[in-house]
C-alpha positions in Angstrom: 77.1 140.2 114.8 74.9 142.1 111.7 78.0 144.3 110.8 80.3 140.7 110.9 77.5 139.1 108.5 77.1 142.3 106.3 81.3 141.7 105.9 81.2 138.6 105.5 78.4 138.7 102.2 80.8 142.1 100.6 83.8 139.8 100.9 81.7 136.8 99.2 80.8 139.3 96.8 84.5 140.3 96.0 85.6 137.0 96.2 84.0 136.4 92.7 85.0 139.9 91.0 88.6 139.0 91.7 88.0 136.0 90.2 86.4 137.5 87.3 89.3 139.8 86.5 92.3 138.8 84.5 94.2 137.6 87.7 97.4 136.8 86.0 98.2 140.4 86.0 97.3 141.1 89.8 100.6 141.3 92.1 100.4 140.8 96.0 102.9 141.2 98.4 103.2 138.6 101.2 103.6 142.3 103.7 100.0 143.2 102.8 98.4 140.5 104.5 96.9 142.1 108.0 95.8 139.0 109.0 98.9 137.0 109.0 100.3 139.6 110.8 98.1 139.1 113.8 98.4 135.7 113.2 100.0 133.9 117.1 103.1 132.0 116.6 101.4 128.7 116.6 99.1 129.6 114.1 101.9 131.1 112.0 103.1 127.7 112.6 100.3 125.4 111.5 100.2 127.8 108.0 103.4 127.5 107.1 102.6 123.8 107.2 100.1 124.6 104.6 97.2 122.8 106.8 95.1 126.0 107.1 94.2 128.9 105.1 96.2 132.1 105.7 94.3 133.0 108.5 95.3 130.6 110.5 92.3 129.0 111.0 90.4 127.5 108.6 91.5 124.2 107.7 92.4 122.9 104.0 89.8 120.5 103.2 91.2 119.8 99.8 93.7 120.8 97.1 93.7 121.3 93.5 96.8 121.9 91.5 97.0 123.5 88.2 100.5 124.8 86.0 101.3 127.9 85.4 103.3 130.1 83.5 105.6 133.2 84.9 105.2 136.1 82.1 106.3 138.7 84.3 107.8 140.0 87.2 104.3 141.2 89.2 103.3 138.1 89.7 101.2 137.9 92.9 102.7 135.5 95.9 99.4 134.9 97.5 96.1 135.7 96.3 93.8 136.7 99.7 89.8 137.1 99.4 89.9 139.6 101.3 88.6 143.2 101.2 92.0 144.7 101.2 92.9 142.7 97.9 89.8 143.9 96.3 91.1 147.6 97.0 94.3 147.0 95.7 93.1 145.1 92.4 90.9 148.1 91.8 93.9 150.8 92.0 96.3 148.5 90.3 94.1 147.4 87.3 94.5 145.1 84.7 98.7 146.0 84.7 101.0 147.1 82.0 99.5 146.6 78.6 102.0 145.1 75.5 103.8 147.4 73.8 101.7 148.9 70.7 104.8 149.0 68.4 105.6 145.7 68.5 102.3 143.8 67.2 104.4 140.8 66.3 105.3 140.3 69.6 101.8 140.4 70.7 100.6 138.0 67.8 103.2 135.6 69.4 102.1 136.1 73.1 98.6 135.5 71.6 99.2 132.5 70.0 101.1 130.9 72.8 98.7 132.1 75.8 95.7 130.5 74.1 95.3 127.3 75.7 96.5 128.6 78.4 94.1 131.6 78.8 91.3 128.8 77.6 92.4 126.8 81.1 92.4 130.0 83.0 89.1 130.5 81.6 87.8 127.7 82.9 89.2 127.6 86.4 87.8 131.2 87.0 84.4 129.8 86.3 84.6 126.8 88.2 85.8 128.4 91.1 83.0 130.7 91.0 80.6 127.5 91.1 82.6 126.2 94.1 82.1 129.6 95.8 78.4 130.1 94.7 78.4 126.4 95.9 79.5 127.6 99.4 83.2 126.8 99.5 85.7 128.9 100.2 88.9 128.8 98.1 92.4 130.4 98.3 95.4 130.5 95.9 99.5 129.9 96.6 101.0 130.2 93.0 104.9 131.6 94.1 105.7 128.7 96.3 108.2 126.3 96.6 107.1 124.3 93.5 107.8 126.5 91.0 105.4 126.1 88.0 102.6 125.0 90.0 99.4 126.7 91.3 97.4 125.4 94.4 94.0 126.3 95.5 93.1 125.4 99.0 89.8 124.8 99.8 87.9 125.5 103.0 83.9 123.7 103.6 82.7 126.1 106.0 80.0 124.5 108.6 76.3 124.7 107.1 78.0 123.3 103.9 79.6 120.4 105.8 75.9 120.0 107.0 74.1 120.4 104.0 76.3 117.8 102.1 76.1 114.7 105.6 72.6 114.9 105.1 72.7 115.1 101.1 75.1 112.0 101.9 72.4 110.5 104.6 76.3 110.2 106.5 75.4 108.1 109.8 77.0 110.6 112.8 77.2 109.6 116.5 74.4 110.8 118.8 74.2 111.9 122.0 72.8 108.4 122.9 75.0 106.0 124.3 73.9 102.5 125.2 75.5 99.4 126.5 77.4 96.9 124.3 75.9 93.3 125.8 79.3 91.2 127.1 79.7 87.6 127.2 79.1 85.6 130.3 80.0 82.9 132.7 82.3 80.4 131.0 82.3 82.4 127.5 83.0 85.7 129.8 85.8 83.4 131.2 87.6 82.1 127.7 87.3 85.6 126.2 88.8 87.6 129.1 91.8 84.9 129.2 92.1 85.1 125.1 91.8 89.0 125.6 95.0 88.9 128.0 96.9 86.1 126.1 96.5 88.5 122.4 97.4 91.5 124.3 100.6 92.1 123.3 100.0 91.4 119.9 97.7 94.3 119.4 98.7 98.0 118.5 98.7 100.9 120.9 95.8 102.4 120.0 92.7 103.1 121.3 90.7 101.5 118.4 91.5 97.9 119.9 90.6 98.8 123.5 87.3 97.0 124.7 84.3 99.7 124.8 81.1 98.7 126.9 79.7 101.7 125.3 78.4 102.9 122.1 76.9 105.8 120.5 73.7 105.7 119.0 74.4 106.8 114.9 71.6 108.3 112.7 71.8 110.0 109.1 72.6 113.6 110.4 69.8 116.0 109.5 70.3 119.4 110.1 66.7 119.7 111.2 67.7 117.0 114.4 70.9 118.5 115.0 69.6 118.9 118.6 70.6 115.1 118.6 74.2 115.3 118.0 76.8 116.3 120.3 78.0 120.0 118.6 80.1 121.2 121.8 83.0 121.1 119.4 82.4 121.5 115.7 85.7 121.4 114.4 86.1 117.8 115.7 82.5 116.8 114.9 83.2 116.0 111.1 87.4 114.4 111.0 89.6 115.0 108.2 88.6 112.0 106.3 84.8 113.0 106.3 85.5 116.5 105.6 87.7 115.4 102.4 84.8 113.3 101.1 82.2 115.8 101.4 84.5 118.0 99.6 85.1 115.7 97.0 81.1 115.5 96.6 80.5 119.4 96.0 83.6 119.1 93.5 82.0 116.2 91.7 78.5 118.0 91.2 79.9 121.4 90.2 79.9 122.1 86.6 82.1 124.3 84.5 79.3 125.2 81.7 80.4 127.5 80.1 83.4 126.7 78.5 83.5 124.0 75.7 82.7 120.7 76.5 83.5 121.3 80.4 81.8 119.0 82.4 83.0 118.9 86.1 86.5 118.4 88.0 87.3 114.9 86.2 87.1 116.4 83.1 88.9 119.3 84.1 91.5 116.9 85.7 91.4 115.0 82.1 91.9 117.7 80.1 94.4 119.6 82.1 92.9 122.3 83.1 93.9 121.2 86.4 96.9 118.9 87.2 95.7 117.3 90.3 93.5 117.1 93.0 93.7 115.4 96.1 92.9 115.7 100.5 95.8 117.0 102.6 97.8 114.2 105.0 97.1 115.2 108.6 100.6 116.2 109.1 104.4 114.5 109.1 104.9 110.9 109.9 108.6 111.1 111.5 110.6 114.1 112.6 111.1 116.1 115.7 108.8 119.0 114.6 106.2 116.0 113.5 102.9 116.7 115.8 100.8 113.6 117.1 98.5 112.6 114.6 96.7 110.0 113.1 98.9 109.6 110.4 102.1 109.7 112.6 100.2 106.9 114.7 99.6 104.2 111.7 103.2 105.0 110.8 104.5 103.8 113.4 102.0 101.2 114.7 101.1 99.6 111.4 103.3 100.4 108.7 106.7 99.2 110.7 108.2 96.1 110.1 108.9 96.0 113.6 105.7 95.4 114.1 104.8 92.8 111.7 103.5 90.3 114.0 100.7 92.7 115.3 97.3 93.0 114.6 96.5 95.9 112.3 94.5 98.9 113.7 91.9 98.3 111.3 89.4 100.9 112.9 92.1 103.6 112.9 93.1 102.5 109.0 89.0 103.3 108.4 88.9 106.6 110.2 91.5 107.9 107.9 91.2 106.4 105.1 87.6 105.7 104.9 85.6 102.0 105.1 86.9 100.9 101.5 90.7 100.8 102.0 89.7 99.4 105.7 87.7 96.8 104.8 90.4 96.1 102.3 93.1 95.4 104.7 90.5 94.2 107.3 90.0 91.3 105.0 93.9 90.8 103.7 94.3 90.5 108.1 92.0 87.9 107.8 93.5 85.9 104.8 96.6 86.2 105.9 95.4 84.6 109.3 93.7 81.7 107.6 97.3 80.8 105.9 98.4 80.0 109.1 96.6 76.3 110.0 96.7 75.9 106.0 100.8 76.3 106.2 100.9 74.5 108.7 98.9 71.3 107.5 101.0 71.9 103.6 104.0 71.5 105.7 102.9 68.7 107.6 102.2 66.8 104.5 105.9 67.7 102.8 107.3 66.1 106.2 105.2 63.7 105.5 106.5 62.8 102.1 110.1 63.5 103.6 109.8 61.1 106.0 108.4 57.9 103.9 110.4 58.5 100.9 112.6 55.4 101.5 110.0 53.3 102.5 108.1 54.1 98.3 108.0 51.0 97.0 108.0 52.3 93.0 110.7 55.3 93.6 112.6 52.2 95.3 112.1 49.9 92.4 113.2 53.1 89.9 116.2 53.5 91.9 117.2 49.8 92.4 120.4 49.7 89.5 120.1 45.9 89.8 116.2 46.2 87.1 118.5 46.9 84.6 115.2 48.7 82.8 116.6 50.1 79.2 114.3 53.3 78.5 113.7 54.2 75.1 115.0 57.9 73.4 113.8 61.1 74.6 114.5 62.6 71.5 115.3 61.5 67.7 118.7 60.6 66.5 121.1 62.5 69.5 119.2 61.3 72.2 120.5 57.3 73.1 118.6 54.7 75.3 119.3 55.0 79.1 118.7 53.5 82.5 115.5 53.7 84.7 117.6 53.6 87.2 118.8 57.2 86.5 115.6 59.2 87.0 116.3 58.1 90.9 116.2 61.6 92.0 113.2 62.7 90.4 111.3 60.0 91.5 112.4 59.8 95.0 111.7 64.0 94.7 108.4 63.2 93.0 107.2 61.2 96.3 107.6 64.5 98.4 104.6 65.8 96.5 102.8 62.8 95.2 101.9 60.9 98.0 98.8 59.7 100.1 98.8 62.6 102.3 98.3 64.9 99.0 94.6 63.9 98.4 94.0 64.1 102.6 95.4 68.1 101.7 93.2 68.6 98.7 90.1 68.2 101.0 91.5 70.0 103.8 92.3 73.0 101.3 88.5 72.8 99.8 87.3 72.9 103.5 89.8 75.7 104.5 88.0 77.8 101.3 84.8 77.5 102.0 85.8 78.5 106.1 88.2 80.9 105.3 84.4 82.5 103.0 82.3 82.3 105.8 84.9 83.9 108.4 85.2 86.6 106.1 81.5 87.0 106.0 81.1 87.3 109.8 83.7 89.3 110.3 82.6 91.9 107.7 79.2 91.7 109.5 81.0 92.9 112.8 82.7 95.6 111.0 79.7 96.8 109.5 78.2 97.1 113.0 81.4 98.6 114.4 81.9 101.1 111.7 77.8 102.6 111.4 77.4 100.8 108.3 74.3 98.4 108.9 71.6 101.0 107.0 74.1 101.5 104.3 72.7 100.6 100.9 74.2 100.6 97.7 71.5 101.4 95.6 72.2 105.0 98.1 75.3 105.1 96.9 74.1 104.5 93.4 71.9 107.0 93.3 74.6 109.9 94.4 77.1 108.0 91.6 77.4 110.6 89.4 78.2 110.1 85.7 81.8 109.8 84.5 83.1 113.4 82.2 83.8 110.5 79.3 80.2 109.2 79.2 79.0 112.7 79.6 81.3 113.9 76.5 80.1 111.3 74.4 76.3 111.9 75.1 77.0 115.8 74.9 78.7 114.9 71.3 75.8 112.7 70.3 73.4 115.5 71.3 75.2 118.2 69.1 75.0 115.9 66.0 71.1 115.5 66.6 70.5 119.4 67.6 70.1 120.3 63.5 67.4 117.7 63.3 65.2 118.4 66.3 64.5 121.6 67.8 64.0 120.1 70.9 66.0 117.5 71.2 65.2 115.4 73.8 67.8 113.8 76.9 70.6 111.5 75.4 71.8 108.4 76.2 74.2 105.8 75.3 72.8 103.1 73.9 74.0 99.3 72.9 73.9 100.2 69.4 76.1 103.2 70.4 78.4 101.2 72.5 78.4 98.0 69.5 81.8 99.1 68.1 83.4 99.1 71.3 82.0 95.3 72.5 83.0 94.3 69.2 86.6 95.0 69.9 86.6 94.3 73.5 85.8 90.2 72.3 88.4 90.5 69.6 90.9 91.7 71.6 90.5 89.8 74.9 90.6 86.8 72.1 94.0 88.4 70.6 95.4 88.7 74.0 94.6 85.0 74.9 95.8 84.4 71.5 99.2 85.6 72.5 99.9 84.2 75.6 98.8 80.4 74.0 101.2 81.2 71.6 104.0 82.6 73.9 103.3 79.2 75.8 103.9 77.3 72.4 106.9 78.9 71.9 108.4 77.6 75.5 107.3 74.5 74.6 109.5 74.6 71.6 112.4 76.3 73.3 112.3 73.2 75.7 112.3 70.4 73.0 115.2 72.1 70.6 117.1 73.3 74.0 117.2 69.7 75.4 118.1 68.6 71.5 121.1 70.7 71.5 122.4 69.4 75.4 121.9 65.8 74.7 124.7 66.6 72.1 127.0 68.1 73.8 130.8 66.1 74.6 130.3 67.7 78.4 129.3 64.9 80.6 128.1 67.3 83.1 125.7 69.2 80.9 124.5 65.9 79.1 123.5 64.0 82.8 121.8 67.6 83.7 119.9 68.6 80.5 116.4 67.8 81.9 117.0 70.1 85.6 118.4 72.9 83.2 115.4 72.6 80.6 112.8 72.7 83.4 114.4 75.2 85.1 115.4 77.6 82.4 112.0 77.2 80.8 110.0 78.0 84.0 112.1 81.5 84.6 111.8 82.2 81.0 108.0 81.6 81.7 107.8 83.9 84.5 109.7 86.8 82.4 107.0 86.5 80.1 104.5 86.5 82.8 105.4 89.6 84.4 105.7 91.5 81.3 102.2 90.6 79.9 101.0 91.0 83.0 101.7 94.9 82.4 100.7 94.9 78.8 97.4 93.6 79.9 96.8 95.7 82.6 96.9 99.0 79.7 95.3 96.8 77.6 92.3 96.0 79.7 92.4 99.8 81.0 92.1 100.9 77.7 89.5 98.6 76.3 87.5 99.5 79.3 87.5 103.1 78.3 86.6 101.9 75.0 82.9 101.2 76.6 82.6 104.3 78.2 80.9 103.3 81.0 78.4 105.6 82.7 79.7 105.3 86.5 82.9 104.9 87.8 81.5 101.3 89.7 80.6 100.0 86.3 84.0 101.6 84.9 85.7 99.5 87.9 83.8 96.3 87.8 84.6 96.1 83.9 88.0 96.9 84.4 88.7 94.4 87.3 86.7 91.3 85.1 88.9 92.0 82.4 92.2 92.5 84.1 91.5 89.5 85.9 90.8 87.3 83.1 94.0 88.3 81.4 96.2 87.6 84.0 95.1 84.6 85.3 95.1 83.3 81.6 98.7 84.8 81.8 99.4 83.3 85.1 98.0 79.7 84.7 98.2 78.6 81.3 102.0 77.4 81.1 100.7 75.2 84.2 97.5 73.8 83.1 99.7 72.7 79.9 102.2 71.1 82.2 99.5 70.0 84.8 97.0 68.6 81.8 98.6 68.3 78.1 102.3 67.2 78.3 103.1 63.9 77.9 99.3 63.1 76.8 100.1 64.0 73.1 103.2 62.7 71.9 102.5 59.3 70.8 104.3 56.6 70.8 108.1 55.4 69.8 107.7 54.6 66.5 104.8 56.6 65.6 105.4 60.3 67.5 103.7 63.6 66.7 105.6 66.4 65.3 105.2 70.0 65.3 106.7 71.8 61.9 108.0 68.0 60.8 110.6 68.5 63.1 110.3 68.7 66.4 109.2 65.7 68.8 106.1 66.5 71.1 108.0 66.4 75.3 106.9 63.7 77.2 106.7 63.4 81.0 109.8 61.6 83.1 109.2 58.5 84.7 108.4 60.1 88.0 105.7 62.2 86.0 104.9 65.3 85.3 103.9 66.2 88.9 107.1 67.4 90.0 107.7 69.7 86.6 104.3 71.3 87.7 105.6 71.9 91.3 109.1 73.4 89.8 106.4 76.0 87.4 104.7 77.1 90.0 107.4 77.4 92.6 109.2 79.2 90.6 106.3 81.3 89.0 104.7 82.3 92.6 107.6 83.1 94.1 109.0 85.0 91.7 105.6 87.0 91.1 105.5 88.1 94.8 109.4 88.8 95.4 109.3 90.6 92.0 106.1 92.2 91.1 104.2 92.4 94.7 107.2 93.3 96.3 110.4 95.4 94.4 107.8 96.9 92.1 105.9 98.2 94.8 108.6 99.9 96.2 111.1 100.9 93.9 108.2 102.1 91.0 106.8 104.9 93.5 109.9 106.5 95.0 111.5 106.1 91.2 107.9 108.3 89.8 108.3 110.7 93.0 112.2 111.5 92.3 111.3 112.0 88.7 108.6 114.4 89.4 110.8 116.0 92.6 113.6 116.2 89.9 111.6 118.1 86.8 110.3 120.5 89.3 113.0 121.9 90.9 115.1 121.6 87.2 116.4 125.2 86.9 114.0 126.6 89.1 115.2 126.9 92.7 117.7 128.9 94.1 120.4 127.4 96.5 119.8 128.5 99.3 116.1 128.0 98.7 116.5 123.6 98.6 116.7 123.2 102.6 113.9 125.4 102.9 110.7 122.7 104.2 107.8 122.6 102.1 104.4 123.3 103.2 102.0 120.0 103.6 100.0 120.6 100.6 103.7 120.6 98.6 105.2 117.2 100.0 101.6 115.6 99.2 101.8 116.8 95.6 105.3 115.0 95.0 103.6 112.1 96.4 102.3 109.1 94.1 98.4 109.4 93.0 96.1 107.1 94.3 95.0 104.6 91.4 92.5 102.6 93.4 92.5 98.8 95.0 92.5 97.1 91.9 96.0 96.1 91.9 96.3 95.5 95.6 93.2 93.0 95.3 94.2 91.5 91.9 97.6 90.3 93.1 95.5 89.1 96.5 93.6 87.2 94.0 96.0 85.8 91.9 98.1 84.2 94.9 94.4 82.8 96.3 94.6 81.0 92.8 98.2 79.5 92.9 96.9 78.7 96.5 93.8 76.7 96.0 94.2 75.9 92.2 97.1 73.5 92.2 97.9 73.5 95.9 97.7 68.7 95.4 101.1 69.6 93.6 103.0 72.1 95.5 101.9 71.6 99.1 104.2 74.6 100.3 101.9 77.3 98.7 100.3 78.5 101.7 103.7 79.0 103.7 105.3 81.2 101.0 101.8 82.7 100.4 101.8 83.7 104.1 105.5 84.7 104.8 104.6 87.1 101.4 101.4 88.6 103.2 102.9 89.2 106.6 105.9 91.9 104.2 102.8 93.0 101.8 101.1 94.1 104.8 103.3 96.4 105.9 104.9 97.3 102.5 101.2 98.3 101.3 100.7 100.1 104.9 103.9 102.0 104.3 102.8 102.8 100.7 99.3 104.1 102.2 100.7 106.5 104.6 103.9 107.4 103.4 104.1 107.1 99.2 100.6 108.0 98.0 98.6 110.8 98.6 96.1 110.6 100.7 93.0 109.0 98.9 89.4 110.0 99.3 87.7 107.9 101.4 85.3 106.0 100.0 82.0 104.1 101.6 81.4 100.3 101.2 79.9 97.7 102.9 81.8 94.7 101.5 84.6 94.1 99.3 82.3 94.3 96.4 82.9 91.9 92.9 86.2 90.5 94.6 84.0 88.4 96.9 82.3 86.7 94.2 85.7 86.3 92.3 87.3 84.3 95.1 84.0 82.2 95.7 84.6 81.1 91.9 88.2 80.4 92.4 87.3 78.2 94.9 84.7 76.5 93.3 87.3 76.0 90.5 89.9 74.9 92.8 88.0 71.6 93.3 87.3 70.5 90.3 91.4 71.2 89.5 92.6 69.7 92.3 90.4 66.7 91.6 92.1 66.5 87.7 95.4 66.9 89.2 94.5 63.9 91.6 93.2 61.8 89.1 95.9 62.4 85.5 99.0 64.3 86.8 100.1 62.3 89.8 100.2 58.5 90.2 97.8 58.3 92.6 94.8 56.3 90.9 97.1 54.1 88.8 98.8 53.3 91.9 95.5 52.1 93.3 94.0 49.9 90.5 97.2 48.4 90.6 97.4 47.6 94.1 93.7 46.4 94.1 93.3 44.9 91.3 96.5 43.6 89.3 99.5 43.2 92.3 99.8 39.2 92.9 100.2 39.9 96.8 98.3 43.4 97.4 101.4 45.4 97.5 103.2 47.9 95.5 105.6 45.5 94.4 106.1 45.5 90.5 104.2 48.2 89.8 106.8 50.2 87.5 107.3 47.4 85.4 103.2 47.5 85.0 103.0 50.7 83.9 105.7 50.3 81.4 105.4 49.0 77.7 107.5 47.3 75.6 108.8 48.5 72.3 111.0 46.8 69.2 113.6 48.7 68.3 113.4 47.6 64.8 110.2 49.7 64.5 111.6 53.2 64.7 110.5 55.3 61.7 113.6 56.4 59.0 116.5 59.0 60.3 114.9 58.5 64.1 116.8 55.7 65.8 119.3 56.9 67.6 123.0 57.9 66.6 124.7 56.1 68.9 123.0 52.1 69.8 125.8 51.4 72.0 126.0 54.4 74.0 125.1 52.0 77.3 127.7 49.4 76.2 125.2 47.0 74.8 122.9 46.2 71.8 119.9 46.7 72.6 116.8 45.1 70.9 113.7 46.2 73.2 113.1 49.6 75.4 110.3 50.9 77.9 108.2 53.7 77.9 105.6 54.7 80.2 102.2 53.5 78.6 99.7 51.4 78.9 100.0 49.5 75.3 100.0 46.2 73.8 103.6 44.7 73.4 105.3 44.4 70.2 104.3 40.6 70.0 100.9 40.7 70.9 98.3 40.2 67.6 97.5 43.9 68.1 100.9 45.4 68.9 101.3 48.9 70.3 97.5 49.1 70.7 95.8 50.5 73.6 95.4 47.9 76.4 92.3 47.4 79.1 94.7 48.7 81.6 94.4 51.7 80.1 90.8 51.9 80.1 90.5 50.4 83.6 92.7 53.4 84.8 90.9 56.1 82.9 87.6 54.8 84.6 89.1 54.8 87.9 90.2 58.4 87.1 86.6 59.7 85.8 85.0 58.3 88.8 87.2 59.4 91.4 86.9 63.1 89.7 82.7 62.6 90.0 83.1 61.5 93.6 85.9 64.1 95.1 84.2 66.9 93.6 80.6 66.3 94.7 81.9 65.4 98.2 84.1 68.3 98.8 81.7 70.5 97.1 78.9 69.0 99.3 81.1 69.4 102.4 81.6 73.1 101.7 77.9 73.5 101.0 77.5 72.1 104.6 79.7 74.0 105.6 77.8 77.4 104.7 75.0 76.0 105.7 76.3 75.7 109.3 78.2 78.6 109.8 75.7 81.8 110.0 76.7 85.0 108.4 75.7 87.0 110.9 77.2 86.4 114.4 74.5 86.0 117.1 75.7 88.5 119.3 76.2 91.4 116.6 72.5 90.2 115.1 71.1 91.3 118.8 73.2 94.3 119.0 71.5 95.3 115.3 68.3 94.4 116.7 68.8 96.5 120.0 69.9 99.8 118.5 66.5 99.9 116.0 64.6 99.4 119.2 66.5 102.1 121.1 66.4 104.3 118.1 62.4 104.0 117.9 62.5 105.1 121.3 64.2 108.4 120.8 62.0 109.3 118.6 58.9 108.1 120.1 60.1 110.2 123.2 60.6 113.1 120.7 57.5 113.3 119.3 56.2 112.9 122.5 58.1 115.9 123.8 56.8 118.0 120.9 53.4 117.3 121.5 53.6 117.7 125.2 54.8 121.1 124.0 52.8 122.0 122.2 49.8 121.1 124.1 51.4 123.3 127.2 51.7 126.0 125.0 48.1 125.8 123.1 46.8 125.8 126.9 49.2 128.5 127.8 48.0 130.9 125.2 43.8 129.7 125.7 44.7 130.7 129.5 46.1 133.9 128.3 43.0 134.7 126.0 40.5 133.5 128.4 42.3 136.5 131.1 42.2 138.8 128.8 38.4 138.2 128.2 37.4 138.2 132.1 39.4 141.8 132.4 36.6 144.4 133.1 36.8 147.5 130.7 37.6 150.8 132.9 35.5 153.9 132.5 37.4 157.0 131.7 
């Protein structure tokens, strides 16, 4: 045993020395490895797959990659940091020197390799520091991926224990306790529901009900006896091992090379090109052995299991708590969309059933009314019959009916129930995943400063170094960041202004296109002007939104980088906030314009509002703007989900992977090597890097806005969101399992800032829907007419009540129709939708009393609706507890059991100390009473 320890110490010293040497000139042959020859066939197979070191025993916990350039044929295949490699290094020396008679060649080589040598120096120093921290390294350069070198990292048991204790990582102890189950009628109901939903559960152990649970406690090297360490290889799983190694990589610093602070800065400066943990194995193929990744691919990432629940426990086990919480939240959100979709379909069907009984629609469609409407545009448009708007009026009733108000109230309460349900589900997961004692403050203490922040602090320190001999520790102040804050403010306003400008441009497109199509000689074209303009404008808005989304994502990241946040958490929160503001404005500005501004800024016949003195502002049709709002909302929502969320997520990662793979093979592979299987670390290198959960959350938050904000105008929005999410879950699952490199597991007890954004959107949705019902739909004008102006209390005469009169002789110059006899008769009076006095009134064309009555009713409805619905939401929030009662009892039980465990441990220590003291005291007394012998 002693010899083994001495060999280990010598081996570590040799590792350091080998790293210090000029490793580019050292050559090794695979046949020189004595350890590899002694491997069994099974270990050799593991080794070839790249999951283990060359000895086939030490598991690869992390991979660092860097760029290499071959300069001679003597480059090694593999660096084995063992004794025989070190002795060969001493024998071979530094390799062949440059020819002395070619100084120009030496100068060129020096200039060309200057940056490479600097990167090599940084790598050597960083890897020496990693080994001093206790990690074990092994390099691979001659692989099937030319130009890329790999550093395999293994964390021994002692390093894992040290880091787990430092991170206060909760691990299961030997102590188990019984989980309290439901009793009586509740137990029978639970059993029945479990049997009923059993086909919906994936075939994994995590979904099986366990009656016992291990008591968890933060790992401590002093209390290792509390934990079951019979199998040290599996005590820390691969997800935990990689996260512990990542903590070491973040803390280990490279200080000798200029401005190199840690792994993040080394990655940013190109010293290393990538850093990632390995996937557990292959997901498909005959040679794929059973592993968690393969199980996730079969039971989660397959479209054939779309109807099943997600294996959230296995997701957390493989990817960590943060990603597990995202998919758990997405699952809860998708489940909650089911009742919302059913109610939305019911509202839509109600509109379909009652469309023939809708009196206003019947009046519009009745050709006997013979209502002549004023032109929709100047000169080229002529008078038209109200009955031609029959289709639009009937279609508007599908979404603008009394059930819409009920659905708006329902969706507000649905959002409140969803929030409360998620909070309860989140607490259940915290209990199951042993996160109940996890505090964000503890994680914040271990959240190291970002490399960019340390670099800026270092620059600031160097500037002040000559001023004071002993400079104090610097930090970035508000004054240092003020230029960045001003840039952020100006750029955010500029981006929002760009969105408004594009919306204004689409308005001009609608106005000009409507006038151009109205001049067409084709009767079919002239009859479908409205539908053509609405649809094409909505598609243009969709394309612009998709383009600006990508632009705004890049701008938000650039602005956040300018601020130089101190920690990764601060960087993420600032980035999320900026991205959300820009994307929210981008997605909803066209919809807000149609809902609240279109048709209210145009003026009246004879006194229209013009843009650039030639473009007349557009108006709503007789059926109102709600139908156009529905078209814009549906095309934008479906387009974003189909194109951006699905096609982009499938196509772009595959395209990037293909490009990376082609670049790595170009002119470097031999033909026979194409068919050889890559190592695990090489296969993962070609996968797309994980960039965080922000894009995934963002698209769901925007979708949540579509579902809640304007649901009064599009009751089918929850249904389309549900269908999208069923595909989205499996699409994201396949992306995480098969298309992305394995992320570093991150701990989290909630979804963070996203929950606050959800609550904010839900609150705003109540106000928006109140205004949509009041000002966009005809719900309030109909109520006012029915109860105040109708002679018989019915809706007969409502259309005539909402139309005002205009004398065509009062048209402004050059605005009257070019074809006044288009309808076949001379027109003296035309009608337009507004509440104004007739031309024969003492105050012609002034706003009538009916307008103020309807406006007062609309404002009153907004106030009442908003306060009543928010009060109901608060009541739901107050009634439903955030923590389920059974979970609260189990958490309390865990604390009591933990106290008992430590009390018994302390009592045992005290008893052992007392017994030892008594034994020593008895022994000393027996010695004192022993008689001396006389010799």
